[in-house]
N, C-alpha and C positions, 0 to 999 in steps of 0.2 A: 799540592792542591791546584797550583796554577796550570798543571798539565792534565788535570783529571779527564777532560773530554778526549784528549789524544791518547791516553794510556788506559782507558777503561777503568779508571780509579784503582789501578793495581801496580805495585812494584815489588821487586824481589831481589834478594842477594844471597850468596852462599860464601861464607868466610873461610878461605883456605887456612888451615892451622898455622899459627904464628911461626912455628918452627920450619914450615915449608914456604913461607910467604915470599922468600926471595926466588923460589923456583917456579912459582905459578901465581898468576894474578887472581884477584877476586873481582867479579863483575856485578854491576847493578843492571837489572833487566826490567823492562816495562811492558805492560799490556800483553800483546800476543807473543812477545819474545820470551815470556816466562814459560819454563818447561811444564808439561802437564804434571799434576801432583802424583806422587807415588801412592800406591795402595795403602801405605802406612801413614798417610797424612792425617794430622790431627788439627782441630780447629777450636779456637777460643775467642770469644768476642772481646772487642775493645770496650772499655767503660770510661772513656775520656770525658771529663766534665766539660760543660759548655764553656767556650772561650779559651780552652787549652790547646796547644799545638803538640803536646806530648802524647805518646801511645800508652795509655794505661791498660793494664790487664787485671782481672779479678783473681789475685793470688789468695788461696785459702789455707795453704799449709806448706811445709817443707819437710823433706826426709833427708837424712844422712845415712847412706848405706841402706840397710833394711829397717832402720829406726825412724818411724814417723814421729815428728816432734809434737804433733797435736796441739798447735797453737789455738788459743781461744778464738771462737768465731768473731770475725771482725778485726782481728789483729792488724791485717794489712789493708783495711778499708781506707778510702779517701775521706779525710775529715773536712768539715765545713770551711776551715781556713786554708784549704788546699794543701795541708800537710798530710803525710801518710800516703798510702797507695803504693802500687808497684808499676813501674814503667819498663819498657824494653827500649834500649838506646845503644846503638852500635858505636856512638861517639864516646861512650864511657868504656874504657878498656877493662878495668877490674870491676866485677860486680860488687854491689853494695847491699847490705842487709840493714834495715832500719834499726836504730838503737834509741831514738829519742821520743818517738810517738808510741803511746801505749807501753807494752812490755819491751824489754831490751831483747828483741829477736836476734840481733847479731850475737850477743853473748850466748844465747841458748844454742844457736847453730854452731858456733865455734867450740862451745863446750862439748857438743856431741862429737865433733871431729876430734877433739883432744882425747876424749874418752876412748874413741875407737883406736887411735894410733898409740896411745899409752898402753892399751890392752895388748898390743902387739910388741911391746917392749922396745919401741923405737926411741932413739936418743933425741930429745928435743934440743934445739939450739936457740940462742938468743937473738939479738938484733941483727938484721940483715940489710944490705943496701937497698933491696926492693921495698922496704918499708912495710912488709906484711908481718902479721902478729903471731902466726902459728906455723913454725917451721921445724923440720926434722932432718936428721942425716938420712940419706937414701942408701940403704945397704945394697951392695952389688947383687943384682938379680931380683930384688924386691919388686913385686908388681901387684900387691894386694891393696890398691888404693881405693878408698871409699868413693862411691858415687854420690851425687846430690840430685834431688828431685824437687822441682817446683810443681806443686799441685795447683793447677789453675781450675777455673770453673769449667768442668768437662774433662779436659785431657790432663795428662801428666807429661812433664818436660824433664826427662832424665839426662843428666850430664855424666858422660863416661869419666871414670876416675882420672884418666890422663889429662882431661880437660878441666878438671876441678882444681888442679894444682899448677903452680908455676915451678919449673925445674931449673935449678942452677947446676948444670952438668959439670962445669969446671970445678966448682967447690963441693959437689957431691951432696946437695941437699935439695929438698922441695918445701914449698910453702903452700898452704891452702889459699887459693887466690880469691879472697874475699876481704872487703874493707867495710868499716862501719858507715852506715848511711845517716845523714843528718836531715831528716825530713821525709825521705821515701826510700823504698827498696828499688834497686835498679838491676835488671837483667842485662849486664854489659856484654861487650864483645867476646870476652874470654869464654863465656858460656854459650857462645853462638858458633863456635868453630865446628866445621863439618856438619852444618845444619842448613837446609834450605828453608828460608823464611819468606813468606809471601804476605804482604800487607794488602788486604783486599777491602777496598772501600765500598764495593758493591754489597757486601754482606757485613761490613763493619767488623771485621774479624782478622785475627792473625792465624795463618796456616803454617805448619812446620813439619818437617820430617828429616831423619838422618840422611846424609848424603856424603859423597866424596867430592869435596868442592874443587880439588885440583883437577878434576875431570871436566869441570864446567867449560863451555865453549863461549867465545865472544858473541854478543848479541848481533 
């Protein structure tokens, strides 16, 4: 906000996948240095309450694979006490789904993932060092990972299966990269990999499209 006049109220970044982060940097770009949007760009407005510095988005529903969970209208709305709502935050690595405001959306989402992987007869494993709650052995050659979609006001934000999960290649397992939220849902950095994100204060909206972030050039 302090730079608004200099950067035309716009900044952007494209997060290189974490598995490639040692080979290529991720850049933050401002104003005229931001690449022109792809033809596939989507836009959803910010719904940030007055006085907040967070970037709130109007999340209406979530899908796991082809299954739309059809949460009740207003499940992810911002409550008068500043609880609830959905924010995008690159400073939070593992995304969070709300569990304490309204219905337990986290449990519903994780239940959908469990039903999907259980139907494929994958072997579930218990506690892992990463602290994630739903993990399975990763059979050699398996690649049928479920996608996850955030349904925002207007566009859909679909996460490829390979970016929905955290993989432990040494131990041969994967975990659904989601944690329970206590107060709000957070679209964290894990679900922002290989995605161009443009925060545009001129139109008070987030723009996004799939990209290959390792090809990004310095500003």
